[in-house]
MISEKE-56580 format. One line per 3 residues: for each residue y, x, z of N, C-alpha, C. Coordinates in Angstrom, 2 decimals. Each point is the difference from the previous one (the first is absolute). Layout:
// residues N
Y/X/Z/Y/X/Z/Y/X/Z | ...
***
This chain:
// residues 281
118.63/143.01/70.63/-0.35/-0.93/-1.03/0.98/0.17/-1.31 | -0.71/0.07/-1.21/0.73/0.10/-1.13/-0.18/-1.09/-1.08 | 1.05/-0.84/-0.32/-0.24/-0.99/-0.95/0.86/0.13/-1.37
-0.67/-0.10/-1.12/0.72/0.05/-1.23/0.11/-1.31/-0.61 | 1.13/-0.50/-0.42/0.31/-1.16/-0.69/0.36/0.10/-1.38 | -0.82/-0.58/-0.94/0.18/0.24/-1.27/0.97/-1.24/-0.48
1.16/0.32/-0.57/1.00/-0.97/-0.50/0.36/0.14/-1.37 | 0.55/-0.88/-0.60/0.49/0.14/-1.41/1.23/-0.66/-0.22 | 1.04/0.50/-0.86/1.21/-0.49/-0.38/-0.25/-0.79/-1.17
0.42/-1.36/0.07/-0.26/-0.93/-1.08/1.25/-0.65/-0.42 | 0.06/-0.54/-1.27/1.25/-0.65/-0.35/-0.02/-1.62/0.82 | 1.13/-0.28/0.34/0.26/-1.32/0.80/-0.58/-1.11/-1.08
-1.13/-0.62/0.26/-0.63/-0.96/-0.89/0.84/-1.13/-0.24 | 0.85/-0.38/0.84/0.96/-1.20/-0.03/0.89/0.11/-1.13 | 0.28/1.37/-0.62/1.01/0.32/-0.86/-0.43/0.51/-1.33
-1.50/0.09/-0.15/-0.45/0.74/-1.10/-0.18/-1.30/-1.25 | 0.42/0.76/-1.13/-0.01/-0.99/-1.26/-0.94/0.92/-0.92 | -0.41/-0.99/-0.86/-0.83/0.53/-1.26/0.72/-0.23/-1.23
0.07/1.10/-0.91/0.80/0.20/-1.10/-0.67/-1.08/-1.00 | 1.10/-0.72/-0.65/-0.54/-1.03/-0.73/-0.63/0.29/-1.51 | 0.20/1.45/-0.23/-0.46/0.52/-1.23/-1.19/0.84/0.12
0.20/0.98/1.01/-1.16/0.86/0.01/-0.98/-0.10/0.99 | 0.23/-1.36/0.87/-0.99/-0.40/1.02/-0.33/1.08/1.04 | 0.95/0.80/0.30/-0.21/0.83/1.17/1.01/-0.17/0.96
-0.29/0.50/1.31/0.84/-0.21/1.17/1.08/0.88/-0.19 | 1.29/-0.67/0.21/1.37/0.54/0.05/0.40/0.35/1.21 | -0.08/1.34/0.39/0.23/0.66/1.20/1.37/0.47/0.30
0.80/0.05/-1.03/1.34/0.43/-0.05/0.79/-1.02/0.81 | 0.69/0.70/0.98/0.96/-1.01/0.87/-0.84/-0.83/1.10 | -1.20/0.28/0.09/-0.87/-0.64/1.09/0.10/0.78/1.15
0.11/-0.39/1.12/0.03/0.83/1.21/-1.39/0.34/0.49 | -0.24/1.17/0.52/-1.30/0.40/0.40/-0.05/-0.11/1.76 | -1.20/-0.47/0.36/-0.18/-0.34/1.35/-1.27/0.47/0.55
-0.20/0.14/1.35/-1.51/0.37/0.44/-0.78/-1.28/-0.19 | -1.11/0.05/-0.51/-1.00/-0.78/-0.24/-0.06/-0.99/1.36 | 0.23/-1.09/-0.03/-0.09/-0.88/1.20/-1.15/0.00/0.93
-1.21/-0.01/-0.77/-1.28/0.20/0.89/-0.11/1.21/0.56 | 0.54/1.11/-0.45/0.01/1.10/0.68/0.65/0.18/1.28 | 1.00/-0.75/0.32/0.77/-0.12/0.96/-0.83/-0.53/1.21
-0.70/-0.89/-0.34/-0.96/-0.56/1.18/-0.97/1.16/0.48 | -0.50/0.76/-0.78/-0.72/1.10/0.45/0.67/1.18/0.74 | 1.18/0.17/-0.52/0.94/1.18/0.70/0.34/-0.61/1.36
0.39/-1.44/0.21/0.29/-0.46/1.38/-1.22/0.20/0.81 | -1.22/-0.13/-0.43/-1.08/-0.15/0.84/-0.36/1.54/0.42 | 0.19/0.91/-1.06/-0.05/1.45/0.44/0.83/0.53/0.98
1.43/-0.64/-0.04/0.88/0.43/0.86/-0.43/-0.70/1.54 | -0.46/-1.15/-0.13/-0.30/-0.52/1.36/-1.14/0.90/0.80 | -0.91/0.47/-0.95/-1.17/0.67/0.61/0.78/1.34/0.41
0.95/0.64/-0.65/0.52/1.23/0.63/0.95/-0.27/1.17 | 0.53/-1.25/0.04/0.72/-0.20/1.18/-0.90/-0.08/1.39 | -1.14/-0.79/-0.45/-1.03/-0.08/1.14/-0.98/1.33/0.34
-0.17/0.58/-0.86/-1.02/1.22/0.04/0.52/1.33/-0.12 | 1.36/0.00/-0.70/0.56/1.42/-0.23/-0.54/0.53/-1.33 | 0.51/1.20/-0.39/-0.64/0.56/-1.26/1.20/-0.08/-1.10
-0.43/0.24/-1.31/0.90/0.03/-0.94/-0.49/-0.81/-1.17 | 1.18/-0.45/-0.86/-0.29/-1.01/-0.96/0.69/0.78/-1.22 | -0.84/0.11/-0.94/0.56/0.60/-1.44/-0.16/-1.01/-1.08
1.10/-0.16/-0.74/0.12/-0.91/-1.04/-0.32/0.90/-1.29 | -0.60/-0.58/-0.98/-0.57/0.68/-1.18/0.35/-0.90/-1.15 | 0.49/0.54/-1.06/0.14/-0.98/-1.16/-0.13/0.93/-1.41
-0.55/-0.64/-0.96/0.10/0.71/-1.27/0.88/-0.64/-0.97 | 0.92/0.63/-0.80/0.98/-0.75/-0.80/0.97/1.11/-0.40 | 1.11/-0.56/-0.71/1.08/0.78/-0.64/0.71/0.29/1.21
1.05/1.13/-0.21/0.71/0.68/1.04/0.93/-1.28/0.72 | 0.24/-1.13/-0.77/0.77/-1.06/0.68/-0.62/-0.54/1.01 | -1.39/0.13/0.18/-0.75/-0.43/1.03/0.32/0.56/1.45
0.96/1.00/-0.07/0.37/0.65/1.36/0.70/-1.00/0.68 | 0.70/-0.93/-0.62/0.64/-1.02/0.74/-0.73/-0.93/1.12 | -1.26/-0.36/-0.71/-0.89/-0.83/0.84/-0.53/0.76/1.14
-0.28/1.31/-0.27/-0.47/0.85/1.11/0.97/0.21/1.17 | 1.28/0.19/-0.26/1.16/0.20/0.90/0.04/-1.33/0.77 | -0.28/-1.16/-0.61/0.19/-1.35/0.56/-1.17/-0.02/1.09
-1.10/0.51/-0.33/-1.10/-0.12/0.84/0.24/0.90/1.24 | 0.54/1.15/-0.30/0.43/1.01/1.15/1.10/-0.73/0.95 | 0.88/-0.84/-0.56/1.10/-0.52/0.85/-0.71/-0.97/0.77
-1.24/-0.61/-0.33/-0.70/-1.14/0.85/-0.65/0.92/1.15 | -0.39/1.36/-0.24/-0.57/0.58/1.14/-0.98/0.92/-0.10 | -0.50/0.14/-1.59/-0.98/0.92/-0.37/0.43/1.31/0.34
-0.95/0.99/0.24/0.37/1.31/0.39/0.11/1.02/-1.24 | -0.95/-0.28/-0.88/0.11/0.93/-1.36/-0.29/-0.77/-1.10 | 0.60/0.72/-1.10/-0.12/-0.80/-1.34/-0.43/1.12/-1.03
-0.93/-0.47/-0.86/-0.38/0.87/-1.25/0.24/-0.88/-1.35 | 0.65/0.52/-0.83/0.08/-0.48/-1.36/-0.91/0.79/-0.99 | -0.85/-0.67/-0.74/-0.79/0.70/-0.86/0.57/-0.44/-1.31
0.56/0.87/-0.97/0.54/-0.32/-1.20/-0.18/1.32/-0.91 | -0.32/-0.56/-1.33/-0.22/0.87/-1.03/-0.09/-0.76/-1.22 | 0.50/0.59/-1.18/-0.15/-0.88/-1.24/-1.61/-0.09/-0.36
-0.79/0.91/0.49/-1.34/-0.27/-0.12/-0.63/-1.33/0.38 | 0.75/-0.53/1.14/-0.50/-1.31/0.55/0.34/-1.14/-1.00 | 0.92/0.08/-0.82/0.64/-1.19/-0.78/-1.18/-0.68/-0.58
0.11/-1.32/0.12/-0.98/-0.76/-0.73/-1.25/-0.29/0.83 | -0.22/0.30/1.31/-0.92/-0.03/0.77/-0.51/-1.45/0.35 | -1.09/-0.54/-0.05/-0.52/-1.33/0.29/-0.46/0.33/1.59
-0.63/-1.17/0.47/-0.55/0.11/1.52/-0.99/1.09/-0.04 | -0.76/0.12/-1.04/-1.18/1.22/0.33/0.58/1.41/0.08 | 0.99/0.29/-0.88/0.75/1.20/-0.02/0.98/0.17/1.38
0.43/-1.14/0.30/0.87/0.10/1.19/-0.73/0.12/1.31 | -1.07/-0.63/0.13/-0.92/0.41/1.18/-0.39/1.29/0.14 | -0.36/0.65/-1.45/-0.37/1.35/0.23/1.05/0.96/0.50
1.26/-0.25/-0.58/1.06/0.76/0.43/0.39/-0.05/1.45 | -0.07/-1.27/0.43/0.46/-0.14/1.46/-1.07/0.55/1.03 | -1.30/-0.20/-0.40/-1.17/0.56/0.72/0.15/1.46/-0.08
0.35/0.74/-0.99/0.17/1.41/-0.02/1.14/0.51/1.02 | 1.09/-0.96/-0.26/1.30/0.33/0.84/-0.38/-0.07/1.76 | -0.88/-1.02/0.24/-0.42/-0.14/1.34/-0.89/1.07/0.51
-0.82/0.57/-0.96/-0.63/1.16/0.41/0.85/1.24/0.20 | 1.06/0.18/-0.61/0.93/1.00/0.25/0.70/-0.15/1.32 | 0.35/-1.34/0.24/0.64/-0.25/1.41/-0.99/0.35/1.22
-1.10/-0.29/-0.36/-1.11/0.33/0.98/0.00/1.42/0.50 | 0.29/0.81/-1.01/0.09/1.38/0.32/0.94/0.51/1.31 | 1.06/-0.88/0.05/0.78/0.25/1.01/-0.23/-0.57/1.41
-0.64/-1.30/-0.18/-0.31/-0.78/1.18/-1.06/-0.91/-0.47 | -1.04/-0.09/0.67/-1.19/-1.16/-0.29/0.69/-1.35/0.01 | -0.64/-0.87/-1.01/0.45/-1.45/-0.18/-0.84/-0.78/0.74
0.37/-1.02/0.79/-0.85/-0.78/0.78/-0.10/-1.41/-0.60 | 1.19/-0.53/-0.58/0.17/-1.30/-0.76/0.72/0.24/-1.11 | -0.14/-0.69/-1.12/0.63/-0.17/-1.12/0.31/-1.69/-0.23
1.26/-0.19/-0.20/0.50/-1.27/-0.27/0.48/-0.24/-1.45 | -0.36/-1.00/-0.49/0.62/-0.28/-1.31/0.18/-1.54/-0.34 | 0.98/-0.35/-0.69/0.21/-1.54/-0.36/-0.96/-0.56/-0.58
-0.17/-1.27/0.37/-1.08/-0.82/-0.42/-0.13/-0.03/-1.61 | 1.12/0.01/-0.55/0.35/0.13/-1.49/1.38/0.28/-0.38 | 0.40/0.25/-1.18/1.47/0.28/-0.32/0.34/-1.33/-0.88
1.44/-0.27/0.13/0.39/-1.13/-0.74/0.14/0.28/-1.37 | 0.05/1.27/-0.48/0.01/0.08/-1.56/-1.34/0.20/-0.64 | -1.04/0.60/0.55/-1.29/0.06/-0.59/-0.96/-0.92/0.54
0.16/-0.33/1.46/-0.82/-1.17/0.44/-1.45/0.10/-0.18 | -0.48/1.22/0.02/-1.48/-0.02/-0.19/-0.90/0.25/1.35 | 0.71/0.48/1.15/-0.64/0.34/1.14/-1.19/0.87/-0.08
0.16/1.07/-0.75/-0.88/0.87/-0.29/0.14/1.47/0.56 | 1.30/0.40/0.13/0.37/1.34/0.32/-0.65/0.32/1.25 | 0.27/-0.91/1.20/-0.50/0.23/1.29/-1.51/0.15/0.15
-0.85/-0.74/-0.70/-1.34/0.14/0.14/-0.45/1.26/-0.95 | 0.71/0.23/-1.10/-0.37/1.29/-0.68/0.21/1.37/0.84 | 0.92/-0.08/0.76/0.46/1.21/0.88/-1.14/0.20/1.09
-0.47/-1.20/0.59/-1.05/-0.14/0.94/-1.16/0.63/-0.56 | -0.37/-0.36/-1.19/-1.20/0.39/-0.68/-0.05/1.56/-0.23 | 1.12/0.44/-0.50/0.25/1.41/-0.36/-0.27/0.96/1.24
0.75/-0.49/1.05/-0.03/0.81/1.24/-1.08/-0.28/1.06 | -0.90/-0.94/-0.59/-1.22/-0.41/1.01/0.58/-0.65/1.29 | 0.92/-0.82/0.06/0.57/-0.60/1.28/-0.61/-1.43/-0.10
-0.01/-0.38/1.32/-0.42/-1.49/0.19/1.14/-0.96/-0.45 | -0.50/-0.94/-0.63/1.14/-0.93/-0.53/0.05/-1.25/0.66 | 1.18/-0.41/0.39/0.33/-1.24/0.54/1.15/-0.83/-0.64
-0.40/-0.79/-0.61/1.07/-0.72/-1.08/0.34/-1.48/0.70 | 1.23/-0.41/-0.20/0.48/-1.28/0.23/0.06/-0.18/1.72 | 0.53/1.01/0.42/-0.06/0.10/1.52/1.10/-0.83/0.83
-0.30/-0.99/0.66/1.11/-0.84/0.52/0.53/0.44/1.35 | -1.01/0.78/0.76/0.29/0.42/1.30/-0.75/1.42/0.31 | 0.59/0.90/0.82/-0.73/1.24/0.35/-0.19/-0.28/1.48
-1.36/-0.25/0.29/-0.41/-0.61/1.40/0.26/1.30/1.01 | -0.57/1.09/-0.34/-0.08/1.16/0.86/-0.26/1.25/-0.68 | 0.43/1.07/0.58/-0.20/1.45/-0.64/-0.45/0.96/1.16
-1.07/0.42/-0.16/-0.36/0.95/1.07/-0.16/1.50/-0.64 | 0.93/0.84/0.40/0.20/1.26/-0.69/-1.20/0.85/0.59 | -0.32/-0.04/1.11/-1.25/0.90/0.39/-1.32/-0.21/-0.68
0.00/-1.43/-0.05/-1.48/-0.27/-0.79/0.07/-0.02/-1.38 | 1.30/-0.03/-0.46/0.30/-0.06/-1.44/-0.60/-1.31/-0.54 | 0.47/-1.06/0.67/-0.30/-1.37/-0.48/1.24/-0.86/-0.11
-0.10/-0.97/-1.00/1.06/-1.09/-0.10/-0.61/-1.07/-0.15 | 0.55/-1.03/0.48/-0.46/-1.55/-0.23/1.19/-0.83/-0.41 | -0.37/-0.68/-1.04/1.15/-0.80/-0.82/-0.51/-1.33/-0.14
0.83/-0.88/-0.32/-0.25/-1.36/-0.40/0.24/-0.17/-1.59 | -0.89/-0.22/-0.85/0.03/-0.11/-1.45/-0.13/-1.39/-0.32 | 1.06/-0.38/-0.84/-0.10/-1.32/-0.63/-1.00/-0.10/-1.12
-0.86/-1.13/0.05/-1.01/-0.05/-0.89/-0.07/-1.62/-0.41 | -0.73/-0.29/-1.10/-0.29/-1.31/-0.33/-0.61/-0.88/1.23 | 0.62/-0.92/0.33/-0.63/-0.98/1.09/0.16/0.42/1.41
1.00/1.22/0.28/0.13/0.33/1.30/0.45/1.24/0.09 | -0.27/0.75/1.23/0.48/1.32/0.28/-1.16/0.87/0.47 | -0.14/1.29/-0.54/-0.97/0.86/0.39/0.51/1.00/0.97
-0.75/0.19/1.11/0.47/1.22/0.93/-0.88/1.20/-0.21 | 0.70/0.94/-0.51/-0.88/1.32/-0.33/0.38/1.07/0.74 | -1.08/0.84/0.31/0.15/1.28/0.72/-0.49/1.21/-0.79
0.90/1.03/-0.16/-0.67/1.12/-0.86/0.62/1.19/0.38 | -0.56/0.98/-0.36/0.43/1.36/0.40/1.17/0.54/-0.87 | 0.89/0.79/0.67/1.04/0.65/-0.86/-0.52/1.39/-0.43
0.54/0.49/-1.14/1.22/-0.58/-0.68/-0.28/-1.15/-0.87 | 0.94/-0.83/-0.22/-0.16/-1.28/-0.79/1.31/-0.27/-0.85 | -0.16/-0.67/-1.00/1.21/-0.53/-0.71/0.10/-1.52/0.24
1.16/-0.47/0.24/0.33/-1.43/0.44/1.25/-0.50/-0.98 | -0.36/-1.15/-0.57/1.01/-0.80/-0.76/0.39/-1.25/0.82 | 1.28/-0.17/0.37/0.33/-1.15/0.88/0.38/-1.19/-0.63
-0.18/-1.20/0.50/0.58/-1.13/-0.85/1.30/-0.13/0.19 | 0.52/-0.81/-0.76/1.50/-0.36/0.16/0.19/-0.98/0.94 | 1.14/0.16/0.63/0.54/-1.01/1.04/-0.63/0.22/1.44
-0.97/1.25/0.05/-0.44/0.10/1.50/0.89/0.89/0.78 | 1.19/0.31/-0.39/0.80/0.54/0.99/1.36/0.14/-0.83 | 1.23/0.25/0.60/1.29/0.20/-0.45/0.54/1.31/0.04
0.49/0.43/-1.24/0.45/1.39/-0.06/1.31/0.15/1.08 | -0.01/0.91/0.63/0.99/0.40/0.90/1.27/0.49/-0.71 | 1.14/0.00/0.73/1.23/0.28/-0.57/0.15/1.43/0.13
0.63/0.87/-0.91/0.10/1.38/0.11/1.04/0.18/1.02 | -0.24/1.20/0.66/1.02/0.24/1.23/1.05/0.94/-0.80 | 1.12/0.27/0.64/1.09/0.97/-0.38/-0.54/1.49/-0.05
-0.68/0.46/0.99/-0.47/1.36/0.19/-0.96/0.19/-1.18 | -0.94/-0.94/-0.20/-0.97/0.17/-1.09/0.58/0.02/-1.35 | 1.14/-0.72/-0.25/0.55/-0.19/-1.19/0.78/1.49/-0.36
0.66/0.53/1.00/0.57/1.32/-0.11/-1.09/1.12/-0.50 | -1.03/-0.28/0.66/-1.21/1.05/0.04/-0.61/-0.17/-1.48 | -0.03/-1.21/-0.55/-0.63/-0.18/-1.16/0.90/0.54/-1.11
1.29/-0.18/0.18/0.97/0.59/-1.02/-0.12/1.64/-0.07 | -0.15/0.52/1.21/-0.14/1.44/0.03/-1.40/0.65/-0.17 | -1.09/-0.78/-0.03/-1.17/0.40/-0.06/-0.47/0.88/-1.20
-0.52/1.10/0.00/-0.31/0.85/-1.04/-1.19/-0.52/-0.53 | -0.13/-0.76/-1.05/-1.10/-0.78/-0.61/-1.00/0.84/-0.58 | -1.11/-0.10/0.43/-1.19/0.71/-0.85/-0.37/-0.45/-1.34
0.24/0.78/-0.96/-0.01/-0.30/-1.39/-1.23/0.76/-0.68 | -1.04/-0.66/-0.27/-1.32/0.70/-0.38/-0.06/-0.23/-1.68 | -0.21/0.91/-0.82/-0.47/-0.29/-1.37/-1.70/0.04/0.06
-0.44/-0.09/-1.16/-1.34/-0.07/-0.09/-1.01/1.02/0.58 | 0.69/1.19/0.05/-0.70/1.26/0.51/0.12/-0.01/1.54 | 1.15/-0.35/0.52/0.11/-0.17/1.49/-0.66/-1.12/0.48
-0.26/-0.97/-0.70/-0.82/-1.22/0.56/-1.53/0.31/-0.21 | -0.35/1.17/-0.47/-1.44/0.31/-0.05/-0.80/-0.63/-1.18 | 0.83/-0.33/-1.00/-0.74/-0.62/-1.23/-0.78/1.18/-0.74
-1.27/0.23/0.01/-0.66/1.06/-0.72/-0.32/-0.52/-1.33 | -0.39/-1.31/-0.35/-0.36/-0.41/-1.23/1.00/-1.09/-0.65 | 0.91/0.52/-0.98/1.04/-0.81/-0.57/-0.56/-1.05/-0.58
-1.12/0.00/-0.58/-0.54/-1.24/-0.82/-0.21/-1.10/0.95 | 0.13/-0.01/1.25/-0.23/-1.14/0.83/1.21/-0.46/0.48 | 1.33/0.36/-0.67/1.28/-0.53/0.58/0.65/-0.40/-1.41
1.20/-0.80/0.22/0.70/-0.39/-1.18/-0.71/-0.69/-1.13 | 0.49/-0.16/-1.09/-0.60/-0.73/-1.05/-1.56/0.46/-0.39 | -0.34/1.26/0.12/-1.26/0.44/-0.13/-1.05/-0.44/1.05
0.43/-0.17/1.24/-0.81/-0.65/0.91/0.11/-1.45/0.36 | 0.49/-0.81/-1.17/0.34/-1.30/0.30/-0.72/-0.88/-1.14 | -1.20/-0.55/0.37/-0.60/-0.77/-0.99/0.65/-1.47/-0.42
0.89/-0.32/1.02/0.48/-1.44/-0.23/0.94/0.07/-1.06 | 0.04/-0.94/-1.01/0.97/-0.33/-1.03/0.54/-1.31/0.12 | 1.41/-0.08/0.06/0.67/-1.36/0.01/0.51/-0.19/-1.45
-0.64/-1.06/-0.52/0.09/-0.31/-1.41/1.46/-0.82/-0.33 | 0.35/-0.84/1.12/1.11/-0.67/-0.35/0.58/-0.64/1.39 | 1.30/0.00/0.29/0.56/-0.54/1.02/0.97/-1.12/-0.52
-0.25/-1.14/0.72/0.93/-1.27/-0.42/0.55/-0.76/1.01 | 1.06/-0.71/-0.28/0.48/-0.98/1.11/-0.78/-1.39/-0.35 | -0.32/-0.77/1.13/-0.45/-1.30/-0.24/0.82/-0.99/-0.73
-0.59/-0.79/-1.03/0.88/-0.79/-0.65/0.36/-1.18/1.04 | 1.36/-0.26/-0.04/0.61/-1.04/0.73/-0.44/-1.32/-0.39 | -0.60/-1.02/0.76/-0.35/-1.32/-0.33/1.18/-0.86/-0.14
-0.13/-0.68/-1.18/1.18/-1.20/-0.17/-0.31/-1.22/0.52 | -1.22/-0.21/0.37/-0.37/-1.37/0.42/0.72/-0.48/1.29 | 0.60/-1.02/0.00/0.65/-0.43/1.18/-0.80/-0.69/1.09
0.19/0.09/1.08/-0.94/-0.75/1.04/0.34/-1.42/-0.16 | -1.06/-1.03/0.29/0.02/-1.20/-0.12/-0.05/-0.55/1.53 | 0.87/-1.15/0.00/0.09/-0.82/1.35/-0.95/-0.94/0.12
-0.74/-0.10/1.25/-0.83/-0.98/0.23/0.44/-0.94/1.26 | -0.04/-1.19/-0.39/0.63/-1.00/1.06/-1.13/-0.67/0.62 | -0.06/-0.28/1.35/-1.00/-0.84/0.65/0.59/-0.92/0.78
-0.70/-1.06/0.34/0.28/-1.19/0.80/0.41/0.39/1.46 | -0.70/1.01/0.51/0.34/0.43/1.20/-0.19/1.45/0.19 | 0.16/0.70/1.14/-0.17/1.20/0.26/-1.18/0.19/0.61
-0.95/-0.74/0.05/-1.45/0.16/0.55/-0.78/1.01/-0.82 | -0.47/0.85/0.73/-0.88/1.18/-0.90/-1.01/-0.60/-1.03 | -0.57/-1.06/0.41/-0.98/-0.67/-0.84/0.48/-0.56/-1.29
1.07/-0.80/0.20/0.79/-0.48/-1.14/0.57/1.15/-0.88 | 0.32/1.06/0.45/0.64/1.16/-0.83/-1.22/0.48/-0.68 | -1.34/0.40/0.69/-0.92/0.57/-0.72/-0.66/-0.95/-1.05
-0.04/-1.38/0.30/-0.60/-0.99/-1.13/0.97/0.18/-1.17 | 1.20/-0.19/0.20/1.12/0.04/-1.15/-0.16/1.42/-0.71 | -0.18/1.02/0.75/-0.03/1.21/-0.77/-1.25/0.25/-0.89
-1.09/-0.38/0.73/-1.38/-0.04/-0.94/-0.03/-0.84/-1.16 | 0.49/-1.24/0.21/0.08/-1.04/-1.11/0.91/0.71/-1.21 | 1.07/0.65/0.42/0.83/0.57/-1.10/-0.61/1.21/-0.56
-0.73/0.70/0.83/-0.65/1.24/-0.46/-1.26/-0.39/-0.95 | -0.87/-0.98/0.41/-0.84/-0.35/-0.88/0.32/-0.80/-1.43 | 1.20/-0.70/0.30/0.44/-0.48/-1.26/0.44/1.01/-1.03
0.59/0.93/0.43/0.48/1.09/-0.98/-1.24/0.96/-0.41 | -1.05/0.13/0.77/-1.17/0.81/-0.29/-1.28/-0.93/0.27 | -0.32/-0.96/-0.93/-1.27/-0.83/0.18/-1.27/0.58/0.05
-0.18/1.24/-0.38/-1.19/0.82/0.01/-0.20/0.49/1.48 | 1.06/0.29/0.67/-0.16/0.55/1.32/-0.67/-0.86/0.96 | 0.13/-1.45/-0.08/-0.49/-0.86/0.87/-1.64/0.03/-0.18
-0.34/0.04/-1.24/-1.39/0.05/-0.11/-0.62/1.39/0.48 | 0.61/1.10/-0.36/-0.38/1.21/0.48/-0.29/0.14/1.57 | 1.09/-0.53/0.63/0.00/-0.06/1.39/-1.12/-0.83/0.54
-0.23/-1.15/-0.64/-1.11/-1.06/0.26/-1.42/0.66/-0.15 | -0.20/0.95/-0.95/-1.25/0.65/-0.26/-0.24/1.00/1.23 | 0.95/0.84/0.22/0.02/1.20/0.94/-0.31/-0.77/1.42
0.56/-1.13/0.44/-0.24/-0.60/1.15/-1.26/-0.70/0.09 | -0.59/-0.41/-1.05/-1.20/-0.50/-0.11/-1.26/1.12/0.28
***
């Protein structure tokens, strides 16, 4: 069994700042981390490897510094790592990124057929949740998103059964492989890196592919040329100056609290009471 896990190195969102004049994200001095959502998918891939055997390959597209993210994944237990990096990829949006990663996965398949592809539900910088489905569409893979549990995997029948979180409940889905899976956050806990794997990650001869090695034949579909998305402005939300108001009630009874709160709310917004009355009628 061969599993490919697509990851991304992202800036730590807890330390990102927006430039007050240019309104652009200030990345200088901000530490880079593995996208947290990708780690849930990586851990699930490693658990399948532990149970069924096989190989786990981690794949990312990014600048040369993204090598650190791949080596961290190797330290967790991944077997192979591929970095797709080229100045031609600069400025890629989700459409161009999915095209480049899908092309790279085709190249990986030349070495060994891919049974499953894992991707993070979304990234904490782009937050679009579009790259995983985009890869599945380009590679004609079965798509399983927001997966909370992998129920079973039958390698002989090439079938996988998962639990998928949906509005109002959980869907139990069975489909054929190869498939692309995006895992929900909190469904597992990333294991600790072992000392042997950490030494192996440090010595590992990373595979670095440019656009040609990644199998990119049409350069108009990557980078800025292949990215129709335009970000016109980035800004930080304006901090609210209004202070919280204290509400006192005669008792801690929920009914008294609700009545006091509604009375104060309707006093401040007299039209709201009439509007709610109309809707209730």
